N, CA, C and O atoms as a DFTB+ gen file, in Angstrom:
704 C
 N C O
     1  1       0.831      -1.192       0.000
     2  2       0.000       0.000       0.000
     3  2       0.874       1.255       0.000
     4  3       0.615       2.195      -0.751
     5  1       1.917       1.266       0.850
     6  2       2.800       2.433       0.918
     7  2       3.520       2.634      -0.408
     8  3       3.691       3.766      -0.861
     9  1       3.942       1.533      -1.034
    10  2       4.656       1.613      -2.306
    11  2       3.759       2.201      -3.394
    12  3       4.207       3.022      -4.194
    13  1       2.507       1.785      -3.423
    14  2       1.597       2.307      -4.450
    15  2       1.319       3.796      -4.223
    16  3       1.187       4.552      -5.185
    17  1       1.229       4.227      -2.942
    18  2       1.045       5.652      -2.650
    19  2       2.280       6.444      -3.070
    20  3       2.157       7.548      -3.602
    21  1       3.451       5.897      -2.839
    22  2       4.697       6.546      -3.226
    23  2       4.777       6.682      -4.751
    24  3       5.156       7.735      -5.264
    25  1       4.423       5.626      -5.461
    26  2       4.434       5.667      -6.935
    27  2       3.423       6.687      -7.443
    28  3       3.720       7.459      -8.355
    29  1       2.221       6.693      -6.850
    30  2       1.189       7.657      -7.238
    31  2       1.658       9.087      -6.975
    32  3       1.455       9.964      -7.814
    33  1       2.279       9.332      -5.829
    34  2       2.792      10.664      -5.488
    35  2       3.869      11.102      -6.475
    36  3       3.880      12.250      -6.919
    37  1       4.766      10.195      -6.814
    38  2       5.821      10.511      -7.783
    39  2       5.214      10.810      -9.155
    40  3       5.623      11.759      -9.824
    41  1       4.239       9.999      -9.573
    42  2       3.592      10.198     -10.873
    43  2       2.894      11.557     -10.925
    44  3       3.009      12.279     -11.916
    45  1       2.180      11.901      -9.869
    46  2       1.494      13.202      -9.817
    47  2       2.516      14.333      -9.836
    48  3       2.326      15.336     -10.523
    49  1       3.593      14.172      -9.087
    50  2       4.647      15.190      -9.073
    51  2       5.264      15.386     -10.444
    52  3       5.483      16.520     -10.870
    53  1       5.548      14.287     -11.141
    54  2       6.111      14.378     -12.500
    55  2       5.132      15.044     -13.455
    56  3       5.525      15.862     -14.286
    57  1       3.844      14.689     -13.333
    58  2       2.828      15.299     -14.185
    59  2       2.791      16.815     -13.988
    60  3       2.762      17.572     -14.959
    61  1       2.793      17.249     -12.740
    62  2       2.765      18.684     -12.434
    63  2       4.022      19.363     -12.959
    64  3       3.942      20.440     -13.550
    65  1       5.171      18.752     -12.754
    66  2       6.431      19.308     -13.230
    67  2       6.435      19.457     -14.752
    68  3       6.829      20.501     -15.273
    69  1       5.999      18.422     -15.461
    70  2       5.956      18.469     -16.928
    71  2       4.966      19.524     -17.401
    72  3       5.250      20.261     -18.346
    73  1       3.806      19.604     -16.751
    74  2       2.798      20.606     -17.118
    75  2       3.336      22.011     -16.921
    76  3       3.179      22.864     -17.794
    77  1       3.966      22.259     -15.787
    78  2       4.517      23.593     -15.526
    79  2       5.618      23.940     -16.523
    80  3       5.687      25.075     -16.995
    81  1       6.473      22.985     -16.846
    82  2       7.553      23.227     -17.811
    83  2       6.973      23.522     -19.192
    84  3       7.479      24.381     -19.914
    85  1       5.905      22.802     -19.557
    86  2       5.254      23.033     -20.848
    87  2       4.691      24.447     -20.906
    88  3       4.860      25.142     -21.907
    89  1       4.023      24.873     -19.842
    90  2       3.487      26.235     -19.787
    91  2       4.612      27.248     -19.867
    92  3       4.476      28.271     -20.538
    93  1       5.715      26.982     -19.198
    94  2       6.865      27.873     -19.215
    95  2       7.398      28.022     -20.637
    96  3       7.736      29.133     -21.045
    97  1       7.484      26.924     -21.409
    98  2       7.962      26.976     -22.794
    99  2       7.022      27.798     -23.660
   100  3       7.470      28.596     -24.483
   101  1       5.691      27.602     -23.474
   102  2       4.726      28.381     -24.247
   103  2       4.866      29.860     -23.927
   104  3       4.786      30.698     -24.825
   105  1       5.075      30.193     -22.652
   106  2       5.254      31.593     -22.266
   107  2       6.518      32.170     -22.878
   108  3       6.523      33.325     -23.306
   109  1       7.599      31.380     -22.927
   110  2       8.840      31.845     -23.548
   111  2       8.611      32.156     -25.015
   112  3       9.047      33.193     -25.514
   113  1       7.907      31.231     -25.720
   114  2       7.629      31.449     -27.147
   115  2       6.790      32.696     -27.340
   116  3       7.065      33.504     -28.227
   117  1       5.769      32.857     -26.515
   118  2       4.899      34.015     -26.615
   119  2       5.677      35.301     -26.356
   120  3       5.482      36.293     -27.059
   121  1       6.562      35.294     -25.350
   122  2       7.342      36.493     -25.037
   123  2       8.332      36.816     -26.149
   124  3       8.561      37.989     -26.447
   125  1       8.927      35.784     -26.774
   126  2       9.849      36.032     -27.877
   127  2       9.103      36.667     -29.050
   128  3       9.595      37.617     -29.658
   129  1       7.912      36.142     -29.369
   130  2       7.110      36.708     -30.454
   131  2       6.704      38.135     -30.113
   132  3       6.766      39.020     -30.967
   133  1       6.283      38.365     -28.855
   134  2       5.908      39.709     -28.430
   135  2       7.081      40.672     -28.570
   136  3       6.895      41.815     -28.988
   137  1       8.288      40.226     -28.225
   138  2       9.466      41.084     -28.326
   139  2       9.703      41.485     -29.775
   140  3       9.958      42.656     -30.058
   141  1       9.622      40.525     -30.698
   142  2       9.816      40.825     -32.124
   143  2       8.729      41.776     -32.603
   144  3       9.019      42.770     -33.270
   145  1       7.474      41.474     -32.265
   146  2       6.362      42.298     -32.730
   147  2       6.362      43.680     -32.095
   148  3       5.924      44.643     -32.725
   149  1       6.846      43.801     -30.854
   150  2       6.832      45.109     -30.201
   151  2       7.766      46.094     -30.901
   152  3       7.628      47.306     -30.738
   153  1       8.719      45.574     -31.680
   154  2       9.626      46.438     -32.428
   155  2       9.042      46.838     -33.782
   156  3       9.614      47.667     -34.490
   157  1       7.911      46.250     -34.136
   158  2       7.273      46.543     -35.418
   159  2       6.057      47.442     -35.198
   160  3       5.396      47.363     -34.162
   161  1       5.774      48.288     -36.173
   162  2       4.562      49.115     -36.095
   163  2       3.354      48.240     -36.437
   164  3       3.496      47.168     -37.025
   165  1       2.185      48.707     -36.066
   166  2       0.928      48.006     -36.395
   167  2       0.828      47.808     -37.905
   168  3       0.425      46.741     -38.368
   169  1       1.188      48.822     -38.663
   170  2       1.128      48.737     -40.125
   171  2       2.100      47.683     -40.664
   172  3       1.765      46.952     -41.596
   173  1       3.294      47.602     -40.088
   174  2       4.272      46.599     -40.528
   175  2       3.770      45.181     -40.251
   176  3       3.950      44.282     -41.072
   177  1       3.144      44.990     -39.098
   178  2       2.595      43.672     -38.748
   179  2       1.470      43.314     -39.720
   180  3       1.405      42.187     -40.211
   181  1       0.589      44.272     -39.993
   182  2      -0.519      44.029     -40.923
   183  2      -0.003      43.735     -42.325
   184  3      -0.533      42.856     -43.005
   185  1       1.021      44.455     -42.767
   186  2       1.597      44.215     -44.093
   187  2       2.253      42.839     -44.182
   188  3       2.193      42.182     -45.221
   189  1       2.870      42.415     -43.101
   190  2       3.493      41.090     -43.069
   191  2       2.424      40.001     -43.227
   192  3       2.616      39.035     -43.966
   193  1       1.305      40.166     -42.530
   194  2       0.204      39.204     -42.656
   195  2      -0.386      39.247     -44.064
   196  3      -0.738      38.208     -44.623
   197  1      -0.494      40.450     -44.639
   198  2      -1.007      40.563     -46.012
   199  2      -0.108      39.806     -46.994
   200  3      -0.601      39.153     -47.914
   201  1       1.186      39.895     -46.800
   202  2       2.119      39.164     -47.676
   203  2       1.912      37.654     -47.570
   204  3       2.175      36.919     -48.522
   205  1       1.445      37.199     -46.421
   206  2       1.123      35.779     -46.279
   207  2      -0.090      35.416     -47.134
   208  3      -0.165      34.302     -47.655
   209  1      -1.033      36.336     -47.284
   210  2      -2.177      36.086     -48.181
   211  2      -1.695      35.976     -49.628
   212  3      -2.194      35.150     -50.393
   213  1      -0.727      36.806     -49.998
   214  2      -0.166      36.734     -51.352
   215  2       0.487      35.363     -51.564
   216  3       0.324      34.753     -52.621
   217  1       1.221      34.883     -50.564
   218  2       1.833      33.547     -50.653
   219  2       0.758      32.474     -50.780
   220  3       0.890      31.548     -51.581
   221  1      -0.301      32.600     -49.993
   222  2      -1.435      31.666     -50.023
   223  2      -1.914      31.471     -51.455
   224  3      -2.082      30.340     -51.910
   225  1      -2.135      32.590     -52.172
   226  2      -2.654      32.509     -53.544
   227  2      -1.573      32.083     -54.536
   228  3      -1.871      31.404     -55.519
   229  1      -0.344      32.468     -54.292
   230  2       0.760      32.030     -55.145
   231  2       0.898      30.510     -55.086
   232  3       1.080      29.858     -56.114
   233  1       0.811      29.949     -53.881
   234  2       0.884      28.490     -53.734
   235  2      -0.286      27.811     -54.445
   236  3      -0.105      26.781     -55.094
   237  1      -1.483      28.385     -54.325
   238  2      -2.651      27.800     -55.000
   239  2      -2.462      27.848     -56.520
   240  3      -2.786      26.888     -57.220
   241  1      -1.939      28.963     -57.022
   242  2      -1.720      29.097     -58.466
   243  2      -0.693      28.082     -58.970
   244  3      -0.835      27.535     -60.063
   245  1       0.336      27.838     -58.168
   246  2       1.400      26.899     -58.563
   247  2       1.067      25.447     -58.200
   248  3       1.861      24.546     -58.474
   249  1      -0.096      25.213     -57.588
   250  2      -0.514      23.890     -57.100
   251  2       0.482      23.314     -56.100
   252  3       0.680      22.100     -56.051
   253  1       1.102      24.166     -55.313
   254  2       2.052      23.741     -54.297
   255  2       1.286      23.487     -53.000
   256  3       1.306      24.309     -52.083
   257  1       0.614      22.341     -52.936
   258  2      -0.223      22.035     -51.782
   259  2       0.597      21.759     -50.517
   260  3       0.084      21.914     -49.409
   261  1       1.840      21.359     -50.664
   262  2       2.694      21.108     -49.495
   263  2       2.991      22.426     -48.782
   264  3       2.783      22.538     -47.574
   265  1       3.478      23.429     -49.528
   266  2       3.757      24.743     -48.931
   267  2       2.464      25.395     -48.447
   268  3       2.440      26.018     -47.386
   269  1       1.388      25.250     -49.226
   270  2       0.087      25.825     -48.878
   271  2      -0.393      25.298     -47.525
   272  3      -0.860      26.069     -46.687
   273  1      -0.278      23.995     -47.315
   274  2      -0.780      23.388     -46.084
   275  2       0.007      23.845     -44.856
   276  3      -0.518      23.821     -43.743
   277  1       1.263      24.261     -45.050
   278  2       2.081      24.749     -43.933
   279  2       1.602      26.107     -43.423
   280  3       2.010      26.546     -42.348
   281  1       0.741      26.772     -44.190
   282  2       0.214      28.074     -43.779
   283  2      -0.879      27.954     -42.710
   284  3      -1.317      28.965     -42.162
   285  1      -1.311      26.757     -42.416
   286  2      -2.468      26.536     -41.565
   287  2      -2.070      26.002     -40.194
   288  3      -1.220      25.119     -40.082
   289  1      -2.686      26.538     -39.170
   290  2      -2.501      26.032     -37.808
   291  2      -3.123      24.638     -37.731
   292  3      -4.127      24.372     -38.391
   293  1      -2.545      23.766     -36.946
   294  2      -3.073      22.397     -36.831
   295  2      -4.501      22.355     -36.321
   296  3      -5.240      21.424     -36.641
   297  1      -4.906      23.351     -35.530
   298  2      -6.261      23.388     -34.972
   299  2      -7.190      24.316     -35.749
   300  3      -8.224      24.729     -35.225
   301  1      -6.837      24.651     -36.991
   302  2      -7.645      25.524     -37.837
   303  2      -9.062      24.971     -38.011
   304  3      -9.270      23.762     -38.112
   305  1     -10.031      25.899     -38.043
   306  2     -11.361      25.600     -38.553
   307  2     -11.806      26.793     -39.385
   308  3     -11.450      27.936     -39.099
   309  1     -12.582      26.511     -40.410
   310  2     -13.071      27.580     -41.263
   311  2     -14.204      27.097     -42.129
   312  3     -14.539      25.913     -42.148
   313  1     -14.794      28.043     -42.853
   314  2     -15.925      27.707     -43.712
   315  2     -15.705      28.307     -45.095
   316  3     -15.857      29.512     -45.294
   317  1     -15.348      27.455     -46.044
   318  2     -15.171      27.948     -47.407
   319  2     -16.513      28.265     -48.059
   320  3     -17.538      27.685     -47.702
   321  1     -16.497      29.184     -49.011
   322  2     -17.712      29.563     -49.715
   323  2     -18.389      28.364     -50.345
   324  3     -17.731      27.510     -50.939
   325  1     -19.694      28.301     -50.216
   326  2     -20.455      27.221     -50.808
   327  2     -20.458      25.934     -50.007
   328  3     -21.173      24.995     -50.358
   329  1     -19.680      25.869     -48.945
   330  2     -19.625      24.642     -48.138
   331  2     -20.788      24.616     -47.152
   332  3     -21.198      25.649     -46.624
   333  1     -21.298      23.442     -46.920
   334  2     -22.372      23.274     -45.951
   335  2     -21.850      22.885     -44.578
   336  3     -22.625      22.618     -43.660
   337  1     -20.545      22.857     -44.448
   338  2     -19.947      22.443     -43.184
   339  2     -18.683      23.245     -42.906
   340  3     -18.142      23.914     -43.786
   341  1     -18.233      23.164     -41.675
   342  2     -16.976      23.767     -41.261
   343  2     -15.875      22.743     -41.521
   344  3     -16.047      21.553     -41.256
   345  1     -14.750      23.213     -42.039
   346  2     -13.628      22.332     -42.366
   347  2     -12.505      22.498     -41.352
   348  3     -12.387      23.525     -40.684
   349  1     -11.675      21.447     -41.257
   350  2     -10.450      21.548     -40.473
   351  2      -9.262      21.509     -41.437
   352  3      -9.449      21.522     -42.654
   353  1      -8.058      21.461     -40.903
   354  2      -6.851      21.523     -41.727
   355  2      -6.770      20.394     -42.749
   356  3      -6.180      20.569     -43.815
   357  1      -7.351      19.251     -42.440
   358  2      -7.230      18.098     -43.340
   359  2      -7.867      18.340     -44.713
   360  3      -7.550      17.633     -45.669
   361  1      -8.756      19.322     -44.820
   362  2      -9.463      19.552     -46.083
   363  2      -9.076      20.850     -46.788
   364  3      -9.679      21.197     -47.804
   365  1      -8.083      21.573     -46.271
   366  2      -7.809      22.907     -46.808
   367  2      -7.300      22.919     -48.249
   368  3      -7.434      23.933     -48.934
   369  1      -6.726      21.830     -48.719
   370  2      -6.195      21.806     -50.092
   371  2      -7.185      21.215     -51.093
   372  3      -6.884      21.165     -52.286
   373  1      -8.345      20.771     -50.646
   374  2      -9.287      20.079     -51.535
   375  2      -9.680      20.877     -52.774
   376  3      -9.937      20.288     -53.824
   377  1      -9.732      22.186     -52.677
   378  2     -10.235      23.017     -53.771
   379  2      -9.165      23.349     -54.813
   380  3      -9.505      23.755     -55.924
   381  1      -7.905      23.189     -54.489
   382  2      -6.827      23.628     -55.383
   383  2      -6.790      22.849     -56.704
   384  3      -6.658      23.476     -57.755
   385  1      -6.899      21.518     -56.702
   386  2      -6.886      20.814     -58.000
   387  2      -8.007      21.239     -58.951
   388  3      -7.838      21.208     -60.170
   389  1      -9.150      21.636     -58.390
   390  2     -10.267      22.097     -59.228
   391  2      -9.893      23.345     -60.039
   392  3     -10.389      23.539     -61.149
   393  1      -9.024      24.181     -59.485
   394  2      -8.600      25.395     -60.195
   395  2      -7.877      25.054     -61.495
   396  3      -7.887      25.836     -62.445
   397  1      -7.258      23.895     -61.527
   398  2      -6.402      23.491     -62.645
   399  2      -6.954      22.283     -63.402
   400  3      -6.215      21.628     -64.137
   401  1      -8.239      21.981     -63.231
   402  2      -8.806      20.758     -63.789
   403  2      -8.897      20.781     -65.319
   404  3      -8.813      19.726     -65.949
   405  1      -9.066      21.957     -65.926
   406  2      -9.122      22.061     -67.387
   407  2      -7.741      22.455     -67.902
   408  3      -7.309      23.594     -67.725
   409  1      -7.055      21.517     -68.536
   410  2      -5.682      21.738     -69.008
   411  2      -5.597      22.798     -70.113
   412  3      -4.508      23.284     -70.420
   413  1      -6.738      23.158     -70.710
   414  2      -6.751      24.179     -71.759
   415  2      -6.859      25.595     -71.197
   416  3      -6.773      26.576     -71.936
   417  1      -7.049      25.688     -69.883
   418  2      -7.198      26.999     -69.249
   419  2      -6.099      27.219     -68.231
   420  3      -5.644      26.291     -67.564
   421  1      -5.682      28.477     -68.129
   422  2      -4.674      28.869     -67.149
   423  2      -5.364      29.630     -66.019
   424  3      -6.143      30.551     -66.264
   425  1      -5.069      29.236     -64.780
   426  2      -5.639      29.901     -63.614
   427  2      -4.737      31.048     -63.173
   428  3      -3.515      30.907     -63.132
   429  1      -5.347      32.182     -62.845
   430  2      -4.644      33.304     -62.224
   431  2      -5.612      33.967     -61.233
   432  3      -6.773      33.570     -61.127
   433  1      -5.130      34.953     -60.531
   434  2      -5.945      35.612     -59.516
   435  2      -5.562      37.082     -59.416
   436  3      -4.490      37.496     -59.857
   437  1      -6.463      37.858     -58.828
   438  2      -6.175      39.266     -58.521
   439  2      -6.766      39.549     -57.141
   440  3      -7.936      39.266     -56.883
   441  1      -5.936      40.113     -56.258
   442  2      -6.349      40.391     -54.888
   443  2      -6.722      41.861     -54.706
   444  3      -6.109      42.748     -55.299
   445  1      -7.738      42.102     -53.874
   446  2      -8.194      43.451     -53.539
   447  2      -8.245      43.562     -52.015
   448  3      -9.204      43.124     -51.380
   449  1      -7.218      44.142     -51.456
   450  2      -7.129      44.280     -49.998
   451  2      -8.183      45.270     -49.529
   452  3      -8.255      46.397     -50.017
   453  1      -9.007      44.830     -48.566
   454  2     -10.071      45.686     -48.035
   455  2      -9.706      46.254     -46.667
   456  3      -9.819      47.458     -46.439
   457  1      -9.261      45.374     -45.748
   458  2      -8.907      45.840     -44.400
   459  2      -8.040      44.801     -43.705
   460  3      -8.150      43.601     -43.953
   461  1      -7.181      45.296     -42.833
   462  2      -6.399      44.433     -41.945
   463  2      -6.445      45.057     -40.562
   464  3      -6.526      46.277     -40.420
   465  1      -6.393      44.209     -39.543
   466  2      -6.400      44.726     -38.178
   467  2      -5.533      43.835     -37.310
   468  3      -5.841      42.664     -37.085
   469  1      -4.434      44.416     -36.823
   470  2      -3.520      43.686     -35.949
   471  2      -3.874      43.965     -34.499
   472  3      -4.042      45.113     -34.085
   473  1      -3.983      42.885     -33.741
   474  2      -4.168      42.980     -32.294
   475  2      -3.098      42.070     -31.707
   476  3      -3.283      40.858     -31.596
   477  1      -1.980      42.674     -31.335
   478  2      -0.848      41.884     -30.853
   479  2      -0.286      41.039     -31.975
   480  3       0.069      41.551     -33.037
   481  1      -0.205      39.729     -31.733
   482  2       0.357      38.820     -32.734
   483  2      -0.717      38.142     -33.580
   484  3      -0.455      37.127     -34.225
   485  1      -1.928      38.704     -33.575
   486  2      -3.043      38.185     -34.378
   487  2      -3.482      39.281     -35.336
   488  3      -3.642      40.437     -34.946
   489  1      -3.677      38.896     -36.609
   490  2      -4.114      39.864     -37.624
   491  2      -5.310      39.301     -38.370
   492  3      -5.274      38.172     -38.860
   493  1      -6.363      40.090     -38.453
   494  2      -7.525      39.737     -39.264
   495  2      -7.379      40.432     -40.607
   496  3      -7.104      41.630     -40.672
   497  1      -7.565      39.666     -41.680
   498  2      -7.393      40.187     -43.032
   499  2      -8.703      39.989     -43.790
   500  3      -9.274      38.899     -43.795
   501  1      -9.171      41.065     -44.432
   502  2     -10.385      41.026     -45.236
   503  2     -10.035      41.481     -46.643
   504  3      -9.393      42.516     -46.824
   505  1     -10.456      40.709     -47.638
   506  2     -10.151      41.074     -49.016
   507  2     -11.087      40.361     -49.981
   508  3     -11.800      39.431     -49.606
   509  1     -11.073      40.812     -51.221
   510  2     -11.770      40.136     -52.316
   511  2     -10.710      39.540     -53.223
   512  3      -9.580      40.024     -53.285
   513  1     -11.091      38.486     -53.925
   514  2     -10.187      37.859     -54.888
   515  2     -10.979      37.503     -56.142
   516  3     -12.082      36.960     -56.072
   517  1     -10.387      37.823     -57.284
   518  2     -10.911      37.349     -58.565
   519  2     -10.150      36.091     -58.934
   520  3      -8.922      36.109     -59.015
   521  1     -10.864      35.003     -59.158
   522  2     -10.277      33.797     -59.734
   523  2     -10.545      33.877     -61.231
   524  3     -11.694      33.983     -61.659
   525  1      -9.481      33.824     -62.023
   526  2      -9.585      34.076     -63.464
   527  2      -9.016      32.891     -64.233
   528  3      -7.935      32.393     -63.918
   529  1      -9.757      32.443     -65.247
   530  2      -9.271      31.395     -66.140
   531  2      -9.201      31.959     -67.553
   532  3     -10.178      32.502     -68.069
   533  1      -8.037      31.821     -68.164
   534  2      -7.837      32.325     -69.526
   535  2      -7.446      31.167     -70.445
   536  3      -6.921      30.143     -70.009
   537  1      -7.723      31.373     -71.741
   538  2      -7.329      30.367     -72.728
   539  2      -5.904      30.647     -73.209
   540  3      -5.221      31.521     -72.675
   541  1      -5.468      29.905     -74.213
   542  2      -4.093      30.029     -74.709
   543  2      -3.818      31.382     -75.361
   544  3      -2.664      31.797     -75.463
   545  1      -4.867      32.068     -75.802
   546  2      -4.711      33.407     -76.379
   547  2      -4.884      34.503     -75.326
   548  3      -4.949      35.687     -75.656
   549  1      -4.957      34.097     -74.055
   550  2      -5.101      35.005     -72.915
   551  2      -6.473      35.686     -72.849
   552  3      -6.612      36.734     -72.220
   553  1      -7.480      35.098     -73.492
   554  2      -8.858      35.591     -73.380
   555  2      -9.453      35.069     -72.074
   556  3      -9.294      33.896     -71.735
   557  1     -10.134      35.944     -71.353
   558  2     -10.773      35.514     -70.113
   559  2     -11.987      34.661     -70.466
   560  3     -12.914      35.116     -71.136
   561  1     -11.958      33.430     -70.005
   562  2     -13.045      32.489     -70.251
   563  2     -14.024      32.478     -69.087
   564  3     -15.232      32.335     -69.277
   565  1     -13.484      32.632     -67.870
   566  2     -14.325      32.597     -66.677
   567  2     -13.670      33.419     -65.573
   568  3     -12.446      33.496     -65.467
   569  1     -14.534      34.037     -64.745
   570  2     -14.040      34.808     -63.606
   571  2     -15.050      34.689     -62.471
   572  3     -16.253      34.855     -62.670
   573  1     -14.543      34.401     -61.291
   574  2     -15.369      34.317     -60.095
   575  2     -14.749      35.229     -59.035
   576  3     -13.528      35.284     -58.889
   577  1     -15.591      35.931     -58.309
   578  2     -15.092      36.829     -57.264
   579  2     -15.601      36.351     -55.908
   580  3     -16.778      36.032     -55.738
   581  1     -14.679      36.310     -54.949
   582  2     -15.003      35.859     -53.598
   583  2     -14.611      36.913     -52.576
   584  3     -13.639      37.646     -52.755
   585  1     -15.384      36.974     -51.505
   586  2     -15.028      37.757     -50.331
   587  2     -14.326      36.803     -49.377
   588  3     -14.797      35.690     -49.143
   589  1     -13.200      37.242     -48.827
   590  2     -12.370      36.363     -47.997
   591  2     -12.040      37.030     -46.669
   592  3     -11.936      38.253     -46.574
   593  1     -11.881      36.207     -45.659
   594  2     -11.334      36.670     -44.392
   595  2     -10.505      35.541     -43.782
   596  3     -10.922      34.383     -43.775
   597  1      -9.343      35.893     -43.279
   598  2      -8.482      34.959     -42.555
   599  2      -8.005      35.638     -41.280
   600  3      -7.796      36.850     -41.241
   601  1      -7.841      34.844     -40.259
   602  2      -7.226      35.316     -39.021
   603  2      -5.883      34.613     -38.894
   604  3      -5.812      33.387     -38.804
   605  1      -4.816      35.413     -38.889
   606  2      -3.437      34.924     -38.836
   607  2      -2.855      35.157     -37.450
   608  3      -3.204      36.123     -36.772
   609  1      -1.963      34.263     -37.038
   610  2      -1.226      34.441     -35.782
   611  2       0.248      34.198     -36.071
   612  3       0.614      33.278     -36.803
   613  1       1.077      35.040     -35.484
   614  2       2.513      34.890     -35.670
   615  2       3.128      34.137     -34.496
   616  3       2.950      34.499     -33.332
   617  1       3.850      33.088     -34.838
   618  2       4.650      32.328     -33.886
   619  2       6.113      32.541     -34.257
   620  3       6.410      33.159     -35.280
   621  1       7.020      32.038     -33.440
   622  2       8.448      32.164     -33.747
   623  2       8.787      31.520     -35.091
   624  3       9.690      31.982     -35.788
   625  1       8.078      30.470     -35.453
   626  2       8.351      29.773     -36.717
   627  2       7.622      30.383     -37.905
   628  3       7.827      29.937     -39.034
   629  1       6.781      31.385     -37.690
   630  2       6.121      32.063     -38.802
   631  2       4.627      32.272     -38.566
   632  3       4.103      31.994     -37.487
   633  1       3.968      32.762     -39.588
   634  2       2.540      33.049     -39.557
   635  2       1.739      31.808     -39.934
   636  3       2.145      31.041     -40.808
   637  1       0.596      31.614     -39.270
   638  2      -0.333      30.546     -39.631
   639  2      -1.766      31.055     -39.538
   640  3      -2.067      31.983     -38.787
   641  1      -2.639      30.426     -40.315
   642  2      -4.059      30.787     -40.326
   643  2      -4.769      30.018     -39.226
   644  3      -4.693      28.792     -39.161
   645  1      -5.462      30.753     -38.359
   646  2      -6.236      30.140     -37.279
   647  2      -7.658      29.820     -37.715
   648  3      -8.228      28.810     -37.304
   649  1      -8.230      30.685     -38.551
   650  2      -9.614      30.519     -38.989
   651  2      -9.889      31.391     -40.183
   652  3      -9.103      32.280     -40.509
   653  1     -11.014      31.138     -40.845
   654  2     -11.358      31.950     -42.000
   655  2     -12.697      31.569     -42.597
   656  3     -13.295      30.549     -42.255
   657  1     -13.147      32.427     -43.504
   658  2     -14.395      32.197     -44.235
   659  2     -14.262      32.807     -45.613
   660  3     -13.471      33.725     -45.832
   661  1     -15.047      32.285     -46.538
   662  2     -15.150      32.915     -47.848
   663  2     -16.590      32.826     -48.326
   664  3     -17.360      31.978     -47.875
   665  1     -16.934      33.705     -49.234
   666  2     -18.282      33.717     -49.802
   667  2     -18.194      34.162     -51.252
   668  3     -17.384      35.018     -51.606
   669  1     -19.035      33.572     -52.081
   670  2     -19.110      33.942     -53.490
   671  2     -19.747      35.330     -53.577
   672  3     -20.905      35.513     -53.202
   673  1     -18.990      36.293     -54.069
   674  2     -19.487      37.669     -54.142
   675  2     -20.510      37.836     -55.265
   676  3     -21.315      38.767     -55.236
   677  1     -20.485      36.944     -56.249
   678  2     -21.384      37.045     -57.395
   679  2     -22.711      36.348     -57.148
   680  3     -23.634      36.485     -57.952
   681  1     -22.828      35.612     -56.069
   682  2     -24.004      34.790     -55.821
   683  2     -25.253      35.657     -55.679
   684  3     -25.246      36.662     -54.968
   685  1     -26.317      35.257     -56.358
   686  2     -27.575      35.961     -56.299
   687  2     -28.449      35.295     -55.235
   688  3     -29.240      34.404     -55.545
   689  1     -28.307      35.723     -54.005
   690  2     -28.971      35.088     -52.864
   691  2     -30.476      35.246     -52.937
   692  3     -31.199      34.317     -52.577
   693  1     -30.975      36.380     -53.385
   694  2     -32.414      36.643     -53.387
   695  2     -33.168      35.749     -54.362
   696  3     -34.349      35.480     -54.145
   697  1     -32.537      35.290     -55.411
   698  2     -33.226      34.484     -56.418
   699  2     -32.988      32.995     -56.277
   700  3     -33.343      32.230     -57.175
   701  1     -32.399      32.565     -55.180
   702  2     -32.176      31.120     -54.968
   703  2     -33.431      30.434     -54.509
   704  3     -33.426      29.224     -54.283
């Protein structure tokens, strides 16, 4: 009985020690990020997050799903336009192959920055995007416009998307 109590006490002590050390590491990471960000202006932080949106679309255009997936936090949730459900990180690349499904068309995009708002190491980004498909003569065959929002967080290893939504800007909701 005494031995089992001793083992239980040691196990609880180790658990508490590991938990406290884990919290300490998270605090160190947070303080390091805060130190870097405190040297940047709000505008610089917002511009840095905006550049991540440019990378997001560049990766989609190049079909670089490996680099694209690294932009997402492991606990991401979001709702893409037209989806009837909320998605997690496992589904974030599902739409990219569709952009390139017709080999006779070239996919491109144009971004329209609407607003950014930095609150510490978190930045909310709002913008519109034109998805454009052109033929071999560079004639626009199809264009879709979406309203987008992403919430980015900066860690020591870089920026990641925590959440987001998109909506088809051309959708005629009243006539559905």
